[in-house]
N, C-alpha and C positions, 0 to 999 in steps of 0.2 A: 581477407581475413589475415590476421596475424596468427604468425607461426605457432606464437602460445595459444592462443585460443582454438585452434585446430586443434592442436594437442591434448587439449582440455577436453573438445568433443568428442576426440578419440576414447578416451579415459572415460567420458559417462557412456559412452557405446559400450565397451566392455565390462564396466560396470551393469550395467543392466542385461548384457547377454549372460554374466552369471549370477543375475539375481532375477532373471527374466520373469518366473511367477510371482513375487512378490508386488505389491500395490506400490506405485510410483507416483504420487501427485506432483506435479511440475514444481511446485513451490518447496519441496523437499529437497528436489533435484538439485534446484538453484539454491538452496541453504549448503547442501553437503557439498558441494563443489565451489563453492560461493562465484557463482555467474548471476548476472543479472537475468529475468524472462527472456528478454527481447534478445539479448547474445545467444543464449540456449538454444531457443526459436530459429534466429535467424543461421546459427551455427548448423543446427543439426540438420534446415534444409538446403542450405550448403552443400553439406557433406553427403548427405543420405537421400536427400530430395524428395522427403516425408517428415510428417510431424512426429515427433516424440511416442505420441499416444499410437498412432500408424505404424512406426518402426516395433515397438514393443510386439502389436498386434502380431504384424507380419513374422518377426521371428518366433512368435507360439506357432502359428501355422505351418510355419518351414517344419519347426520340430515336430509338431503333430501329424505331418505329411511323409515325413522319415519313419515316425514310428507304425504309420498306417502299413506302410511296407515292409519294415522291419520284424514287426511282431505279428501277434495273433491276435491280441488285445481287442475287445471290443471296439467300437466308436463309441459307445458312451464311456468305456473308461478311459479314451482318450479324451474326450471331451471334457470331461472329470480333472484331469491330471493335467487339462490345458487350461482349468482355472475358470472352466464354464460350469454353471449348477443345472443348465437345459441343455440337452444335446440339440433339441433345434437352433437354438442360437448358435453353439457352435457349426452345425452345419450350416447356417446361413453366410457365417461368416468365413469360413471355408470354401465355401460356392464363389461367393466375392471377389475371392484371391483365385483360384484354380480354375474356378469357371465350371466345375464339376462338384459335383457334393463327394463327401468321403468314401464312401460306399463305390461309387462309381470311380473315382480314383483309384483305390484299392484295385478294383476289378480291373481296370485298364490296366495298371502296371504291373500287376500278375500275367494277366493274358500277355504282354511283353515279354517279360524273364520268359516264359513257358514257349516261346517261338526262338528263343535266342538258343543257339547251340552249343 
């Protein structure tokens, strides 16, 4: 991958990270950054080992996981804030990434914090 293309993919990642909860159709990203679909997808796969969509979902779930540990917000509130209309869909996606439900993830990590001196 050319250095210029690699830099463009980094810029796209930064944009997605800053606008994580907005809708990002691939065609809109391509237009915004003047990149063709194949180059975007190949470049993203090379740098992130993921599709654009999977990257966005992963980033949203990472933020949700931090929020589970850093706040007392309900799982439903975190799900809604993460862009999910239904907690069930959020739970399913979260479990596919972390192998735990959001509630189990919160309990496990809170128990670990209590053990630390």
